[in-house]
N, C-alpha and C positions, 0 to 999 in steps of 0.2 A: 242608272236612272232610279234605282232603289233597292229596297231590302224587305224581307219580311221582319215586322217588329214583333207581332205578338201569332198566335196560331193562326188566327183569320184576319190579320191587318198587315196591309202591305203599306211600307213608307214610301210614298214618291220623293225623290231627291236629286237635285242636281240635275234638272232639265232645263233647258233654255232655246231660245231661237237667235239665230244671229242679228244684229242691229239691223242689218240691210234687208233681211227678210220678215221683219215684225210687220204687223198689221195687215199681213196677205192670210190670215187664218189656219196658219201652220201651228199654231199651238192649239187650235181646236182639233186639228186633225191627229195631233200628237195624243191629246188627252182622250179622243176617241178610241185611239188603238192601244194606249195602255188600259183603258177601262175594258176594252175587249178582252185580252190576252188574260188581265188579272181576274177577270170574273171567270173565264173557262180554267183557270189555275184553281178554284174553288175559294178564292178570299171572299170575305163578307164586307170589307171597307178598305178605302184607300186613304192615307192621312198624309199631309204635308205640314210643315212648318215654314212659314216666310216671315221676312222681316217687315214690321207693319208700316213701313213706308213703299214696300213693294205693291204699289198700286195697281201695275199692269197685270200683274200674274195673280193678284186675290180678285180683282174685277174678273179677269177671265174666267177664273174657276169657279166664282159664286154664280156666275151666268151660265156656267156648263152644268151647275147643279150641286157643286160642291157646298156646305154649311161651314159656318165658324163655329168651331166645337170649343173653343177655348184661347187664352192668351198665356204668355209664359216669358218672363225675365231672364235671358241668357247673359251670363257676365261676358261673354265676346261678342254677341251681336246685338243685345238689346234687347229692345220689345219684340218679342214673335207670336204672330198669329197662326193658330192651329186649324186649319180646315180638314173635312172629312166628306166623303162619297161614299154614301151607301150603295152596295150593288145589291142589295134585298130592298124589295119594294116595303116589305113590313116595317124593317127597320128605318127607312126613310120616313113612313108616316109616323112611327113612333116618335122619332127626333122631332117632328113638327109639332106634335099633340105636348109633348113634355116641354119644349124650348119655345113654342109659339111662331116658328120660323114660317116664313112664307104666308 
């Protein structure tokens, strides 16, 4: 499901919902569970990288409260979009001030 990338950052990866179960709210339940567990473990943020064309996942995560924190060109996968979810309200507020989000 993911791994620790920096001391306080959890990298969420390799998650998905089977096609026949998509559109039923299961991804939001998964996100809520991951956020709950990772927050209890003491992490400050959750990051993930997605193909720029993976609109379903990017839209779901943005709606859930993730922010776009950057883009990256990967030789194997093409353009990637980096998302971050802050588990600390102060970090979330500072991101909004610095970046002009929301």
